[in-house]
VOSETI-329388 format. One record per residue (C-alpha): residue in one letter; x, y, z; residue number from 1. Coordinates in pm, whole numbers, plus 32768, in hexadecimal, padded with zeros to 4 digits. Example, Ala and Ser with C-alpha at 12.3 -4.5 7.8 and 13.67 -1.06 7.14 Angstrom:
2
  code    xx    yy    zz  pos
     A  84CE  7E3E  830C    1
     S  8557  7F96  82CA    2
% end
This chain:
460
  code    xx    yy    zz  pos
     M  5AAC  C6C8  28CB    1
     T  5C26  C6D4  2900    2
     T  5C68  C5DA  27E7    3
     P  5C9C  C6A9  26AB    4
     T  5BA4  C687  2592    5
     T  5C17  C6E2  2435    6
     L  5B15  C7A4  236D    7
     L  5B6C  C790  21FD    8
     I  5A9A  C880  212F    9
     L  5A89  C82E  1FBE   10
     G  5A2A  C96D  1F06   11
     A  5ACE  CA44  2010   12
     S  5AFA  CB72  1F2C   13
     G  5985  CB86  1EDE   14
     D  586F  CC64  1F62   15
     L  57D0  CB5A  2040   16
     T  5912  CB34  2106   17
     S  5956  CCA6  213E   18
     R  57EC  CD0C  217B   19
     L  576D  CBE9  224E   20
     L  586E  CAE4  22B4   21
     L  598E  CBBA  2331   22
     P  58B4  CCA4  2408   23
     A  580D  CB70  249C   24
     I  5960  CAD3  24E9   25
     A  59C6  CC15  2597   26
     Q  588D  CC1E  266B   27
     L  58B1  CAAE  26C0   28
     L  5A19  CADD  2737   29
     Q  59AD  CC0A  2802   30
     R  58A6  CB3D  28B9   31
     Q  5978  CA03  28DE   32
     P  5AD0  CA60  2965   33
     D  5B36  C8F2  298B   34
     R  5AF0  C890  2823   35
     A  5C2A  C833  2762   36
     L  5C02  C873  25ED   37
     V  5CEF  C853  24C8   38
     L  5C68  C91D  23A3   39
     R  5CCE  C8CF  223F   40
     G  5C4D  C967  20FE   41
     A  5C5D  C8ED  1F98   42
     G  5BD1  C97F  1E5B   43
     S  5C05  C9CD  1CED   44
     D  5C77  CB36  1D25   45
     D  5DEC  CB79  1D2E   46
     W  5DFD  CBF2  1E95   47
     S  5F2C  CBF6  1F78   48
     D  5F1A  CB97  20E6   49
     E  5F2F  CD0B  2134   50
     R  5E06  CD5D  2055   51
     W  5D3A  CC4A  20FB   52
     Q  5D9C  CCBA  2258   53
     E  5D31  CE1D  2200   54
     A  5BDC  CD94  2197   55
     V  5BC7  CCE1  22E6   56
     R  5C1D  CE1F  23A7   57
     T  5B1F  CEED  22E5   58
     A  5A09  CDED  231F   59
     F  5A58  CDCB  2491   60
     A  5A43  CF46  24B6   61
     T  58DD  CF48  2433   62
     V  586A  CE9B  2575   63
     G  5959  CF51  265D   64
     A  5A3A  CE23  268C   65
     E  5B8A  CEB3  2628   66
     D  5C18  CE21  2768   67
     Q  5BD6  CCC1  26E4   68
     V  5CB1  CCE1  25AD   69
     A  5DE2  CC67  266F   70
     R  5D37  CB18  26A8   71
     V  5D41  CAD0  2530   72
     A  5E84  CB8F  24EE   73
     G  5F21  CA61  2445   74
     S  5E04  CA3F  234B   75
     T  5E78  C9EC  21EC   76
     Y  5DE6  CA02  2090   77
     T  5E30  C921  1F67   78
     K  5DD8  C965  1E00   79
     A  5D4D  C819  1D8A   80
     D  5C65  C775  1C91   81
     V  5B87  C6C0  1D8A   82
     T  5B03  C5DE  1C76   83
     D  5C62  C54D  1C4A   84
     R  5CA4  C418  1D1A   85
     D  5E12  C45F  1D60   86
     A  5DC9  C5C8  1DBF   87
     L  5CBA  C556  1EB2   88
     A  5D97  C449  1F46   89
     G  5EA7  C54E  1F7A   90
     L  5DB8  C62E  203C   91
     I  5D58  C511  2124   92
     A  5EB4  C47A  2150   93
     G  5F4E  C4BF  22A2   94
     V  5E08  C51A  2352   95
     E  5E14  C4A8  24BB   96
     G  5CE0  C475  2590   97
     S  5B7E  C4BD  251B   98
     L  5B3A  C545  23BE   99
     V  5A11  C606  2337  100
     I  5A04  C645  21C1  101
     Y  591C  C766  2170  102
     F  58AD  C779  2005  103
     A  5874  C8EF  1FCC  104
     L  5857  C8A1  1E59  105
     P  5758  C89E  1D3E  106
     P  5691  C757  1D40  107
     A  5734  C6C3  1C09  108
     V  5891  C703  1C93  109
     T  582D  C664  1DDE  110
     V  57BD  C529  1D2A  111
     A  5900  C51C  1C60  112
     A  59D1  C545  1D9B  113
     C  590F  C436  1E51  114
     E  5948  C347  1D31  115
     K  5ABF  C372  1D64  116
     L  5AA4  C34F  1EDE  117
     V  5A15  C1EF  1EC5  118
     D  5B6A  C14A  1EB3  119
     I  5C32  C243  1F86  120
     P  5C7E  C1CC  20E9  121
     L  5BE1  C2B3  21EB  122
     P  5C1B  C2D6  2362  123
     A  5B25  C211  2436  124
     G  59E8  C2D3  247C  125
     T  5A11  C3CA  235C  126
     V  58DA  C4A1  232D  127
     L  5868  C51E  21D8  128
     A  57A4  C665  21E0  129
     L  56D8  C6A4  20A5  130
     E  5623  C7E2  2040  131
     K  54D1  C7E2  1F90  132
     P  544A  C78D  1E9A  133
     F  5469  C618  1ED9  134
     G  5434  C5A2  1D75  135
     S  5349  C637  1C73  136
     D  522A  C53E  1C97  137
     E  51D7  C406  1D5F  138
     Q  52A6  C321  1C81  139
     S  53DF  C3F9  1C89  140
     A  53BA  C42B  1E02  141
     A  53B0  C2B1  1E2B  142
     A  54E6  C291  1D51  143
     L  559E  C399  1E1F  144
     N  553B  C2E6  1F61  145
     A  55BF  C19F  1ED8  146
     L  5704  C24B  1E78  147
     V  574E  C2F6  1FC4  148
     T  56F9  C1BF  208D  149
     R  5806  C108  1FC7  150
     I  58F9  C200  2068  151
     V  5877  C20E  21CE  152
     P  5746  C185  2287  153
     E  5602  C24E  2282  154
     N  5637  C2BF  23EA  155
     Q  5775  C370  2378  156
     V  56C6  C436  2263  157
     F  564B  C592  22C1  158
     R  5562  C625  21B9  159
     V  5559  C790  221F  160
     D  540E  C842  224A  161
     H  545C  C97C  230F  162
     F  52E6  C9A7  2356  163
     L  5306  C882  2448  164
     G  5404  C94E  250B  165
     R  531B  CA76  253C  166
     S  52B8  CAAD  26A5  167
     T  514A  CAE4  264D  168
     I  512F  C99C  258F  169
     L  51BD  C8E8  26BD  170
     N  50D1  C9AA  27A0  171
     I  4FA7  C912  26EA  172
     M  4FF9  C7C7  278D  173
     G  5008  C867  28E5  174
     V  4EB8  C912  28B8  175
     R  4E18  C7D6  2828  176
     F  4E90  C6D7  2921  177
     A  4EBB  C796  2A68  178
     N  4D6D  C84A  2A87  179
     R  4C26  C7A3  2AE7  180
     L  4B76  C8CF  2A4E  181
     V  4C02  C870  28F7  182
     E  4C5A  C6FF  28E8  183
     P  4AF5  C66F  2900  184
     V  4A6E  C754  27EC  185
     W  4B88  C718  26F0  186
     S  4AB6  C651  25FA  187
     A  49A4  C664  24F5  188
     D  489E  C65B  2608  189
     H  48FE  C7BD  2664  190
     V  49E1  C849  2552  191
     E  4937  C8D5  241C  192
     K  4A69  C927  2346  193
     V  4BDF  C966  2351  194
     L  4CA4  CA68  228D  195
     I  4E20  CA5C  226C  196
     R  4E96  CB94  21B8  197
     Y  4FE7  CC2B  2161  198
     D  4FB6  CD6B  209A  199
     E  50EE  CE36  204B  200
     A  5116  CFA6  1FF2  201
     L  525D  CF4A  1F46  202
     A  5255  CF21  1DCE  203
     L  5348  CE4E  1D03  204
     E  5480  CEF2  1D9A  205
     N  5574  CE6B  1C91  206
     R  550F  CCFF  1CCA  207
     A  548E  CCBC  1B6B  208
     R  558D  CBAB  1B27  209
     Y  54EC  CAD0  1C31  210
     Y  5391  CB5F  1C64  211
     D  5320  CB65  1AF9  212
     K  534F  C9ED  1AEB  213
     A  52A5  C9AF  1C39  214
     G  518D  CAA8  1C78  215
     A  50CD  CAE3  1DB8  216
     L  5039  C984  1DCA  217
     V  5187  C8D0  1DCD  218
     D  5254  C9E0  1E77  219
     M  5175  CA07  1FA8  220
     I  5049  C91D  1FB8  221
     Q  50F1  C7D8  1F53  222
     S  522A  C812  201E  223
     H  51B7  C8D6  2151  224
     L  5043  C8FD  2187  225
     L  4FF2  C78C  2166  226
     Q  50E6  C74A  2281  227
     V  5027  C849  2352  228
     L  4EE1  C799  22F8  229
     A  4F7C  C653  2372  230
     I  4FC6  C6EC  24C8  231
     V  4E69  C780  24E4  232
     A  4DBB  C63E  2476  233
     M  4E94  C529  2509  234
     E  4E29  C448  2624  235
     Q  4EDB  C480  276D  236
     P  5031  C3D7  2764  237
     A  50B1  C321  2897  238
     D  51F0  C3EC  2888  239
     L  5283  C507  27BA  240
     D  53A5  C432  2744  241
     E  5408  C3E2  25E2  242
     I  5339  C2A3  25D7  243
     D  51EE  C2F9  267F  244
     L  51D3  C461  2606  245
     R  5229  C410  249E  246
     D  514C  C2DB  249E  247
     A  5026  C3B5  250A  248
     M  5071  C4BF  2403  249
     A  509B  C3C0  22EE  250
     A  4F51  C317  2349  251
     A  4E9D  C465  232F  252
     L  4F35  C4A6  21D8  253
     R  4ED7  C34B  215B  254
     A  4D6C  C39D  21B1  255
     T  4D75  C4EE  20FE  256
     R  4CF7  C532  1FA0  257
     I  4C60  C650  1ED9  258
     V  4AEE  C66C  1F30  259
     G  4A1D  C581  1E5C  260
     D  4B54  C524  1D92  261
     D  4AE1  C647  1CB9  262
     P  4BF3  C74A  1C82  263
     A  4B1A  C80C  1B8C  264
     R  4A2C  C863  1CAA  265
     S  4B16  C85E  1DD5  266
     T  4C4B  C917  1D5B  267
     R  4C92  CA73  1CD3  268
     R  4DB9  CB2B  1C40  269
     A  4E0A  CC91  1BE3  270
     R  4F2A  CD6E  1B76  271
     Y  4F75  CED8  1BCE  272
     T  4F65  CFF5  1AD9  273
     A  500E  D147  1B02  274
     G  4FBF  D204  1C3F  275
     T  5047  D2B7  1D6F  276
     I  50B0  D230  1EC2  277
     G  50F4  D34C  1FB1  278
     E  51D0  D439  1EED  279
     R  5251  D32B  1E03  280
     S  51D6  D308  1CA0  281
     I  51C2  D197  1C4B  282
     P  51C8  D125  1ADF  283
     A  50E0  D012  1A6B  284
     Y  516C  CEB9  1AB6  285
     T  5186  CE6B  1944  286
     D  5261  CFA2  1919  287
     E  5351  CF44  1A31  288
     Q  54B5  CEF9  19C1  289
     G  54EE  CD85  1986  290
     V  537E  CD26  1972  291
     D  5300  CC56  184E  292
     P  518E  CCB2  1826  293
     A  5152  CB72  175F  294
     R  5189  CAA2  189A  295
     G  5046  CB23  1931  296
     T  50DA  CB38  1A8E  297
     E  4FEA  CBA0  1BA2  298
     T  504C  CC94  1CB4  299
     L  4F19  CC4F  1D8C  300
     A  4E99  CAF1  1DCE  301
     E  4D82  CA61  1E9F  302
     I  4D16  C8FA  1ED3  303
     T  4C07  C870  1FB6  304
     C  4C4F  C71A  2048  305
     E  4B9A  C61F  211E  306
     V  4C36  C537  221E  307
     D  4B80  C3EC  2201  308
     T  4B82  C37F  236D  309
     A  4A77  C35C  2476  310
     R  4B00  C493  2521  311
     W  4AF0  C579  23F1  312
     A  49F0  C4EC  22FA  313
     G  4937  C609  2251  314
     V  4A1B  C724  22C8  315
     P  4AB5  C7F1  21AB  316
     F  4C24  C84B  21D6  317
     T  4C74  C972  20F2  318
     L  4DE4  C9B1  20A6  319
     R  4E40  CAF8  1FFC  320
     S  4F82  CBAE  1FAA  321
     G  4FDF  CCC6  1EC0  322
     K  50CC  CDE2  1E6E  323
     A  50A9  CF59  1E33  324
     L  4F74  CF73  1F0E  325
     G  4F19  D0B4  1FC1  326
     D  4F41  D032  2121  327
     R  5024  CF25  21AA  328
     C  4F47  CE26  2259  329
     A  4FD4  CCE4  22E7  330
     E  4EDE  CC29  23BF  331
     I  4E2A  CAEA  241C  332
     V  4CB8  CB27  245B  333
     V  4BD9  CA22  2501  334
     T  4A69  CA83  24E9  335
     F  4978  C9D0  25D3  336
     R  4816  C96C  2576  337
     P  46F4  CA45  25EC  338
     V  4655  C9D3  272F  339
     R  4511  C90F  2703  340
     H  4435  C9F9  27CA  341
     I  4446  CB5D  284D  342
     P  4349  CBBD  295E  343
     G  4238  CCAB  28F9  344
     G  4280  CE0D  295F  345
     L  43E6  CE0E  28E4  346
     T  43FF  CECC  279C  347
     G  44F8  CEC4  267F  348
     R  4526  CD51  263E  349
     P  4696  CD1E  25E2  350
     A  4702  CC7C  249E  351
     D  47E3  CB83  254F  352
     G  4830  CAF6  26A4  353
     G  4977  CBAF  26CE  354
     V  4ACC  CBB5  2629  355
     L  4C27  CB49  269C  356
     R  4D32  CBFE  25D5  357
     F  4EA9  CBC0  25D1  358
     S  4F61  CCE4  2530  359
     L  50C7  CCC6  24BA  360
     G  51B2  CDF2  24C4  361
     P  516F  CE8E  25B6  362
     D  510E  CD4B  265E  363
     R  4FBF  CD64  270D  364
     I  4E99  CC8D  2777  365
     D  4D3C  CD26  276C  366
     L  4BFE  CC86  27EF  367
     E  4ACF  CD38  275D  368
     L  499D  CD08  2839  369
     N  4830  CD69  281F  370
     V  47D9  CE33  2956  371
     N  46C6  CF1B  29CA  372
     G  46C9  D058  2A99  373
     G  471D  D1C0  2A52  374
     D  4610  D2BD  29FB  375
     D  4513  D1A7  29B8  376
     P  454A  D08A  2AB0  377
     F  447E  CF9A  29D8  378
     A  4536  CFDD  2890  379
     L  4643  CEE5  2829  380
     R  4788  CF6F  27A4  381
     R  48E0  CEEB  2750  382
     D  4A02  CF1E  2840  383
     V  4B66  CE9D  2833  384
     L  4C45  CE05  2939  385
     S  4DA9  CE2A  28B9  386
     T  4F02  CDC7  292B  387
     G  5032  CE47  2873  388
     L  5152  CD57  2849  389
     G  523D  CE59  27B1  390
     K  531D  CE05  268E  391
     G  53B4  CCD8  2739  392
     T  5513  CCD5  27C0  393
     L  559F  CBF1  26B2  394
     L  55B1  CC07  253C  395
     A  54F4  CAE5  249E  396
     Y  5639  CA5C  240E  397
     T  56E2  CA6D  2563  398
     E  55F2  C96B  25F1  399
     V  5618  C89C  24B5  400
     L  5795  C8A2  24C3  401
     S  5796  C849  2633  402
     E  56CC  C710  25E6  403
     I  57A6  C6BA  24BA  404
     L  58EC  C6DA  257A  405
     D  585E  C603  2692  406
     G  57F0  C4FA  259A  407
     D  5684  C523  2601  408
     V  55A4  C515  24CE  409
     A  5455  C541  2583  410
     L  541E  C69A  24EC  411
     S  5470  C62E  238A  412
     V  5398  C5A6  2272  413
     R  53A0  C42B  225F  414
     G  53C5  C38D  210A  415
     D  5266  C2FD  20F6  416
     A  51D0  C44A  2162  417
     A  5287  C4FB  2047  418
     E  51F2  C405  1F50  419
     Q  5095  C435  1FE1  420
     C  50AB  C5AE  1FB7  421
     W  50EE  C580  1E44  422
     R  4FCF  C486  1E2B  423
     I  4EDE  C57E  1EC8  424
     I  4F29  C69D  1DDA  425
     Q  4F5D  C5D4  1C9B  426
     P  4DED  C5E2  1C30  427
     A  4DFC  C75E  1C4C  428
     L  4F3D  C76F  1B7F  429
     D  4EA1  C692  1A72  430
     A  4D5F  C75D  1A68  431
     W  4E1B  C8A6  1A53  432
     R  4EFE  C82D  193C  433
     S  4DD0  C7B6  1875  434
     G  4D20  C905  189E  435
     A  4C00  C86E  1965  436
     V  4C37  C97C  1A6E  437
     P  4C4A  CADC  19DC  438
     M  4D67  CBC9  1A2D  439
     E  4CCB  CCF5  1ADA  440
     E  4D75  CE45  1B13  441
     Y  4D9E  CF3C  1C2F  442
     A  4E50  D087  1C45  443
     A  4F93  D08A  1D0C  444
     G  4F44  D128  1E5A  445
     S  4DDD  D0A9  1E63  446
     R  4D4E  CF90  1F39  447
     G  4D31  CEAC  1E0A  448
     P  4C15  CE7A  1D11  449
     D  4AD3  CF1C  1D8C  450
     D  4A05  CDDD  1D92  451
     W  4B09  CD2A  1E69  452
     Q  4AA9  CE01  1F92  453
     T  4950  CD68  1FBD  454
     S  4974  CBF9  1F65  455
     H  4A38  CAC0  1FC5  456
     G  4A55  CB44  2128  457
     T  4B7F  CC1F  20CE  458
     T  4B1A  CD38  21B6  459
     A  4AE5  CC53  22E2  460
% end
């Protein structure tokens, strides 16, 4: 790690850089004292080097890494139109050693910049780091993949999904593959249903420019939760490297589709109305600044998928995400089938055969078991074995950046997987645009529409 790597951030004056990338860089430097990093920023804002360096110092301070600022003291900022070939070539000229180009840009600007990069000479091994969304449908994702692989090979493209850097997501693999209690029962023979949920108490939070064009289905399910499904459903890879792991994930996604190919029955959407979250009064989504009500954007989405393999045939995988909900709930819930027979004399037959729950933030694993004892030794009741994993020692982007700077793309989204995610949700998008699936409503601060609490396995 003594050979310097140049990290060139395009869109360096934007919110993504200050809020996520720079704190992660600080934490990474703090944990890796031998890493040599040259940090360069470029963007459309008319910043001086001093203004950029102040942004770096402020971001480093948010994670208590002020002592690491000196390691990027020579960081520079260039005002540049990154869609201009000469401007891009000027940013890259003179780079020695490894280069990572991080596109902290809107999708259309990223595409325009990549088009100019095609005929610009790059240092050997250059890595391109792209933020979601990767295209706007399967066809555009395929076109973007074709474009970036004209610049560098696929194994030098890092499509960022910070969910894949979360400690709990990685812990799923440890629990699955390292425990004889779990590994033999990880299939349709024993699993009744799976719920992957990411409910947020946050509302729009001034993100209308992006969110109103995306909605909950594209923003969270297409880009994040389907990757989580792939980890839960994949076959065991031989190794957790960029070939075997991503081959296994891509195979799981290729086998995934909306249940019955029927989005009218297997998907739902809703939008929040005015309400209260804690002490905050939340306006209706359609009254939020920057929202175009005519777009019909959903703020809560749910799809139920099936994974058409021998391991998972018949098991519903429900993916749900929404905003302005009363309680933040981020979890993966694996519900086991009821046992075939309970001896006479035991009372209170349970509804299921137990639940394994992975909670994100704070990270925790719960195993819910049916046990007897207590006041009535023959009565079955539910008890929980729990282990807290804390908040994790690393920011999700810290793990991601470490992999990017090392040129290891194992924890990124491969091009074919990105295309498959669009394929999976496209029937839902088409059905919603045609009005085949009604837009329901829920009050901000509630748990969602009332009837969602008792169907589709949402409350698993």
